[in-house]
C-alpha positions in Angstrom: 4.9 18.0 21.3 8.2 16.3 21.6 9.5 13.8 24.1 11.5 15.6 26.7 13.9 12.9 28.0 13.9 9.5 26.3 16.7 8.0 28.3 16.0 5.3 30.8 18.4 4.3 33.6 19.8 0.8 33.3 17.5 -0.3 36.2 14.5 1.1 34.4 15.5 -0.5 31.2 16.0 -3.9 32.9 12.7 -3.5 34.8 10.6 -2.8 31.6 12.3 -5.5 29.6 11.5 -8.0 32.4 7.9 -6.9 32.5 7.5 -7.1 28.7 9.2 -10.5 28.6 6.9 -11.9 31.3 3.8 -10.5 29.5 5.0 -11.8 26.1 5.4 -15.3 27.4 2.2 -15.2 29.4 0.0 -14.1 26.4 1.3 -16.2 23.5 -2.1 -15.9 21.8 -1.4 -12.2 21.2 1.5 -12.9 19.0 1.6 -16.5 17.7 4.7 -17.4 15.7 6.9 -14.6 17.2 9.8 -15.1 19.5 10.8 -13.0 22.5 14.5 -13.2 21.5 13.8 -11.4 18.2 11.6 -8.7 19.9 14.2 -8.2 22.7 17.0 -7.8 20.2 15.1 -5.1 18.4 14.1 -3.4 21.7 17.8 -3.2 22.8 18.6 -1.3 19.6 15.7 1.2 20.1 16.0 3.0 23.4 13.4 5.6 22.4 10.9 2.9 21.8 11.8 1.2 25.1 11.2 4.5 26.8 7.8 4.8 25.2 6.9 1.3 26.4 8.1 2.3 29.9 5.7 5.3 29.8 2.9 3.1 28.5 3.4 0.7 31.4 3.7 3.5 33.9 0.3 4.9 32.8 -1.5 1.6 33.1 -1.3 0.4 29.5 0.2 -3.1 29.9 1.9 -3.0 26.5 2.3 -6.3 24.6 3.1 -7.4 21.0 0.0 -8.0 19.0 1.7 -8.7 15.7 4.5 -8.0 13.2 4.0 -5.6 10.3 6.2 -6.8 7.4 5.6 -3.6 5.4 7.4 -1.5 8.1 9.5 -4.4 9.4 8.3 -3.7 12.9 6.7 -5.4 15.9 3.5 -3.8 17.0 3.3 -3.1 20.7 -0.2 -2.0 21.9 -1.8 -1.2 25.2 -3.4 -4.5 26.3 -4.9 -3.5 29.6 -8.4 -4.7 30.1 -9.7 -1.2 30.1 -8.5 2.0 28.5 -5.3 3.0 30.5 -6.3 4.7 33.7 -3.4 7.1 33.5 -4.5 8.4 30.2 -8.2 9.3 30.6 -10.3 12.4 30.8 -8.7 13.9 27.7 -10.2 15.5 24.6 -9.2 14.2 21.2 -6.5 16.6 20.0 -4.8 19.9 20.7 -7.1 21.8 18.4 -10.1 20.6 20.4 -8.3 21.4 23.6 -7.6 25.0 22.5 -11.3 25.5 21.5 -12.7 24.2 24.8 -13.1 27.3 26.9 -15.4 26.0 29.6 -14.1 23.3 31.9 -11.2 22.2 29.7 -9.5 18.8 30.3 -5.9 18.5 31.4 -4.8 17.6 27.8 -5.5 15.7 24.7 -5.1 12.1 23.6 -3.1 13.0 20.4 -0.9 15.5 22.4 -0.1 13.0 25.1 0.4 10.2 22.6 3.0 12.3 20.7 4.6 13.3 24.0 5.0 9.6 24.9 6.3 8.6 21.5 3.3 6.6 20.3 0.4 6.9 17.9 -3.3 6.4 18.4 -4.8 3.2 17.1 -6.9 3.4 13.9 -10.1 1.4 13.4 -8.3 -1.5 11.8 -5.6 -1.7 14.5 -8.3 -1.4 17.3 -10.2 -4.2 15.6 -7.0 -6.3 15.5 -6.5 -5.7 19.2 -10.0 -6.9 19.9 -9.3 -10.1 17.9 -6.7 -11.2 20.5 -8.8 -10.5 23.5 -11.8 -8.5 24.8 -10.9 -4.9 25.8 -12.8 -1.8 26.8 -16.0 -3.4 28.2 -16.4 -0.7 30.8 -14.4 2.1 29.2 -13.8 3.4 25.7 -10.7 4.6 23.7 -10.2 7.5 21.3 -9.0 6.2 17.9 -7.3 8.0 15.0 -9.9 10.0 13.2 -9.9 10.8 9.5 -9.2 14.5 8.8 -12.5 14.9 7.0 -14.3 14.1 10.2 -12.0 16.3 12.3 -12.6 19.3 10.1 -16.3 19.0 11.0 -15.5 18.9 14.7 -15.9 15.2 15.4 -13.7 12.3 16.5 -14.0 8.5 16.8 -13.8 6.2 19.7 -14.3 2.5 20.2 -15.3 0.0 22.8 -16.5 -3.6 23.2 -20.1 -4.4 24.2 -22.4 -7.3 23.8 -19.7 -9.5 22.2 -18.7 -7.1 19.4 -16.6 -4.0 18.7 -18.4 -0.7 18.2 -17.1 2.6 16.8 -18.9 5.8 17.7 -18.4 9.6 17.2 -18.4 12.5 19.6 -17.3 16.1 19.6 -13.5 16.1 19.6 -13.6 18.5 22.6 -15.6 16.1 24.8 -13.9 14.1 27.5 -15.0 11.5 30.0 -13.6 9.8 33.0 -14.0 6.4 31.3 -12.5 7.4 28.0 -8.8 7.3 27.3 -6.6 6.1 24.5 -4.6 3.1 23.5 -1.2 3.6 22.0 0.8 1.8 19.3 4.6 1.7 19.3 6.4 0.2 16.3 9.7 -1.5 17.2 
């Protein structure tokens, strides 16, 4: 899937930049040593990324920077809502699982919606990194990027936080639950 329209109005761009700035300044522990000015300058040069962050916010994700990746020279924006974003739940894992689900299919897939929104699913390492800056998914769970070897066997991974630690589990990729969504990553 491709993003249909990646252009924000000037009001929408100002609105999301204001929200991101407020959240960045409020949650300094998420991104120690990084400055908002550097992040903002990068965002202003990347309207597609800003659009993706707007969509993350609109679906309940509360995006915030959780680090900087020197290898890709990018700031890592991740959904930092306490629970898996409410506007991105009840989805199976990917389009293949969606196509194979004949009885009671969900409205879509996590990978499909992520691609449509211009983001990627978190992998195990990224999900663990997110959990190191806070406690997330104590009542919900989030699909995470699954290795192809597991997908070929019909499975997919998801994570959550229970009893003071992070857990990763498996499920059929075609399963979906009202409390399971996905968290996105946008590199800026």
